[in-house]
C-alpha positions in Angstrom: -0.3 -0.2 0.3 1.5 3.2 -0.8 1.0 6.4 1.2 1.2 9.5 -0.4 4.2 10.7 1.6 6.2 8.5 -0.3 7.2 5.7 2.3 5.0 2.4 1.8 2.6 1.4 4.2 2.6 -2.8 5.0 0.3 -4.8 7.5 2.1 -5.8 10.6 0.2 -8.8 12.7 -2.6 -6.6 13.6 -0.2 -3.4 13.7 -0.5 -0.9 11.1 3.4 0.3 10.2 4.5 3.0 7.9 7.8 1.8 6.4 10.4 3.0 4.2 11.0 1.6 0.7 14.6 0.4 2.2 13.0 -1.4 5.0 10.9 -4.0 3.2 13.1 -6.9 4.1 13.9 -4.9 7.7 12.2 -6.0 10.9 9.3 -8.5 10.8 7.0 -9.1 13.4 6.9 -12.7 14.3 3.5 -14.7 13.3 3.9 -17.1 16.3 3.6 -14.3 18.9 2.0 -15.5 22.2 -1.5 -14.5 23.3 -2.1 -12.1 26.3 -3.6 -15.0 27.6 -0.7 -17.1 27.5 1.7 -14.4 28.7 3.0 -14.4 32.1 2.1 -11.8 34.6 4.6 -9.3 34.1 6.9 -7.8 36.9 8.9 -5.2 36.1 12.1 -3.8 37.4 12.5 -6.3 40.3 14.8 -8.9 38.5 12.6 -11.1 36.7 14.3 -10.9 33.0 12.3 -11.8 30.1 12.6 -12.9 26.1 11.9 -10.2 24.1 9.4 -9.8 20.9 10.8 -9.2 17.7 11.4 -5.7 17.1 8.4 -3.6 15.0 9.3 -1.1 13.5 6.8 2.4 12.2 8.0 5.5 10.0 6.3 8.7 12.1 7.4 11.0 9.7 9.0 11.5 6.0 10.6 15.0 5.3 12.8 15.8 2.4 13.1 11.9 1.5 13.9 11.3 4.6 11.9 8.0 6.9 11.9 9.0 10.8 11.5 6.0 12.0 10.5 4.4 15.6 11.0 0.5 16.5 9.4 -1.1 19.3 11.5 -3.5 22.1 8.5 -5.1 24.1 9.2 -8.3 26.5 6.6 -11.2 25.9 4.6 -10.4 28.8 1.6 -8.5 29.1 0.3 -5.3 28.6 -0.1 -2.6 28.1 3.3 -1.9 28.8 4.7 1.3 30.7 7.1 3.2 27.9 10.3 4.7 27.3 11.0 6.7 24.3 14.6 6.1 23.8 16.8 8.9 22.0 20.4 7.9 20.8 23.4 10.3 20.6 26.2 11.6 18.1 26.4 15.1 18.0 23.1 15.8 16.6 25.2 14.8 13.4 23.4 10.8 13.8 19.9 10.1 14.3 20.5 6.7 15.5 19.0 4.6 17.7 19.8 3.2 21.1 19.1 -0.1 20.9 21.2 -1.8 23.8 19.3 0.2 26.5 16.2 -0.3 24.6 16.7 -4.2 25.0 17.9 -3.7 28.6 14.6 -2.3 29.3 12.5 -4.5 27.6 14.0 -8.0 29.2 12.7 -5.9 32.5 9.4 -5.6 31.5 9.2 -1.7 30.4 8.4 -1.2 26.7 11.2 0.8 24.7 10.9 2.8 21.7 14.3 4.0 19.7 13.7 6.9 17.3 15.4 8.7 14.8 15.5 12.1 14.0 16.7 14.5 11.4 20.7 15.6 11.5 22.7 18.7 11.2 24.0 20.3 9.0 20.9 20.0 6.7 18.5 20.3 9.4 19.0 22.6 12.4 16.8 23.6 15.3 14.1 22.9 16.1 14.0 20.4 13.9 15.6 17.9 16.3 12.8 18.8 18.7 9.7 18.7 16.3 10.7 15.0 15.7 10.8 14.6 19.7 7.5 15.5 20.1 5.9 14.1 16.9 7.3 10.9 18.2 5.7 11.1 21.7 2.5 12.4 20.1 2.5 9.4 17.4 3.3 7.0 20.8 0.1 8.2 22.5 -1.8 8.2 19.3 -0.8 4.7 18.3 -0.8 3.3 21.8 -3.1 0.2 21.3 -0.8 -0.5 18.0 2.6 -0.6 20.0 0.5 -2.3 23.0 1.6 0.8 25.4 0.1 2.8 28.1 -0.5 6.4 26.5 -0.5 7.3 30.0 3.0 6.2 31.2 5.8 7.0 28.1 8.9 8.7 29.9 11.9 9.6 28.1 15.2 8.4 28.0 18.5 9.9 26.1 22.4 9.6 26.4 24.9 12.5 25.3 23.0 15.0 22.1 19.8 12.6 22.7 19.8 13.3 26.5 19.8 17.5 25.4 16.5 16.3 23.4 15.3 14.3 26.4 15.8 17.1 28.6 14.0 19.9 26.2 10.9 17.2 25.9 10.8 17.2 29.8 10.6 21.1 30.2 9.5 22.3 27.2 5.8 23.6 27.6 3.3 20.9 26.1 2.5 21.2 22.6 -0.3 19.4 22.7 -3.7 21.1 20.4 -6.8 20.0 22.0 -8.8 21.5 18.9 -6.6 20.8 16.1 -8.0 19.3 13.1 -5.5 16.6 13.0 -5.8 14.4 15.8 -2.2 13.7 16.1 -2.0 17.3 17.0 -3.9 16.7 20.2 -2.0 14.1 21.9 0.6 15.7 24.8 4.4 15.9 24.2 5.1 15.7 28.1 6.6 12.7 29.3 5.9 11.2 32.7 9.6 11.3 33.5 13.0 12.0 31.9 16.0 9.9 32.0 19.5 11.9 31.0 22.7 10.1 30.4 25.8 12.1 29.8 23.8 15.1 28.6 24.6 18.7 27.4 22.0 20.8 29.4 23.3 24.6 28.6 24.6 25.0 25.2 25.2 28.8 25.5 28.8 29.2 25.0 31.0 30.7 27.9 34.7 31.4 27.5 35.4 30.7 31.0 34.0 26.8 31.0 33.7 24.3 29.0 33.3 22.7 26.3 36.0 23.1 24.0 35.9 24.8 20.7 35.3 22.5 18.7 32.4 21.8 20.9 31.2 25.7 20.8 31.3 25.0 17.1 28.6 22.2 16.7 26.5 23.9 19.4 26.6 27.0 16.5 25.8 24.6 13.8 23.1 22.7 15.7 21.2 26.3 16.0 22.5 27.2 12.4 24.2 30.3 13.3 27.4 31.0 11.2 27.9 34.7 11.9 27.4 37.8 11.2 29.9 38.0 14.2 29.5 41.5 15.7 28.6 42.2 19.2 24.5 42.0 17.7 25.1 39.1 16.2 26.7 36.9 18.3 24.1 38.0 20.7 21.4 36.7 18.5 23.5 33.3 18.5 23.5 33.0 22.2 19.7 33.3 22.0 19.5 30.3 20.0 21.5 28.6 21.8 19.4 29.6 25.5 16.4 28.5 23.6 17.8 24.9 22.9 19.6 24.7 26.5 17.0 22.8 29.1 18.6 24.7 32.0 16.6 27.8 30.7 13.6 26.3 30.2 13.1 24.5 34.0 10.4 25.3 36.1 7.8 23.4 38.7 5.4 21.5 36.5 8.4 19.8 34.7 8.2 16.0 35.6 11.1 14.1 37.7 14.4 14.1 36.3 17.5 10.9 36.7 20.9 12.9 35.9 24.0 10.3 35.2 26.9 11.7 34.5 30.8 10.1 34.5 32.6 12.3 36.5 36.0 12.2 34.0 33.8 13.1 31.1 35.3 14.8 28.6 33.3 15.5 26.0 30.5 16.8 27.9 31.4 18.0 31.5 30.4 16.8 34.9 28.9 20.6 35.2 25.9 20.1 33.0 24.2 17.7 35.1 25.1 19.4 38.2 23.7 22.9 37.2 21.1 21.3 35.9 20.1 19.1 39.1 20.6 22.2 41.3 17.9 24.1 38.9 15.5 21.3 39.2 15.8 21.5 42.8 15.7 25.2 43.1 12.2 25.0 41.9 11.4 22.0 43.7 11.6 19.3 40.7 12.0 16.1 41.8 15.6 15.4 41.0 18.0 12.3 41.5 21.4 12.9 40.5 24.3 9.7 40.1 27.7 10.9 39.5 30.0 8.2 38.8 33.8 8.8 39.6 35.7 6.8 37.5 33.4 6.9 34.0 34.1 9.1 31.2 31.1 9.6 28.4 29.3 7.3 28.0 31.7 4.8 28.5 29.6 3.1 31.6 27.0 2.5 29.4 28.0 -0.1 27.5 28.7 -2.6 30.1 24.8 -3.3 30.5 24.2 -3.1 26.6 26.8 -5.9 25.9 26.4 -9.4 26.1 27.2 -9.5 29.4 25.0 -6.9 30.8 21.6 -9.9 30.3 24.0 -11.6 33.3 24.2 -8.7 35.5 20.0 -8.5 34.9 19.8 -11.7 35.7 21.9 -11.7 39.1 24.6 -13.6 38.1 27.2 -10.5 38.2 26.8 -7.0 40.2 24.4 -4.6 38.7 26.1 -1.2 37.7 25.2 1.2 39.6 23.6 3.8 37.2 21.1 0.4 36.2 20.6 0.1 39.7 19.4 4.2 39.8 17.6 3.2 36.7 15.5 0.7 37.8 14.8 2.7 41.3 13.5 5.6 39.4 11.3 4.1 36.1 9.7 1.7 39.5 9.1 4.7 41.4 7.9 7.2 38.9 7.0 5.2 35.8 5.8 1.8 36.7 4.1 2.8 40.1 1.2 4.5 39.6 0.3 5.2 43.2 3.4 7.8 43.5 2.5 10.9 42.8 4.3 12.9 39.8 
């Protein structure tokens, strides 16, 4: 079935999935999936490890021939599941999926959906956050198809993906209740935010990191190339400010988990320290974990590698950041009795 946006639509085990033509041979749902009656009662984030359903892919948007995808990783357990939208890193130049983290969540009973987004230099800010908001709306609107609970959708991101996750949590809800397009009626606000090694302040300050090349990367993100006059620089910094989560924080924001390596030389730990202080200042629930020996994202690979399954099963010790992730999600996503 041809879709007018240039992508192709295929039936998928009772789900409707829009895919790029190049994805025809991609992820296909298993015809042997268990029915809900056969699935075990799910225990989430308490040490039980589930087998995974085959990944399922949707295209949630198409722009200038670029098909933006959502890939669902779900446990073989009874739904609807709480869900985490997962945004990978890559300096906004790579809109790739963080599938290892998503699978780790799904193994513990939480559905996880990775997303791709438009990338620089072809697409500058606010294209990236618009894609994240569109993905959140798409998940809520098609919650039945995804087998998820639309009232329990968090967002997690690593590095540049963490900046997008934090922006989803701090920007005003872009929901338009009276819109003709039903997708636009859906909320863009997550139930909670998980940030790993994320840049929270993109305004360049010569007195502190980032280094020069990182400052240029941020200017590329916001599409600023001059003029290098006092007024021009002021306007460029204003753009950076609008893309910085720390300047969007208010008392209505959802709970945050901020994890950072103390030895991070790419995105310094000062970003999470200052963000945590800002959230606490306005009485937003915030858990801040700084890992003494960790560099930029290196602590994440342990769980997302094959050995991670052994850690989740309790055969090997659990890394502190995953223990914090478990506890945070149990409290702010899985346990609906806890106030937001």
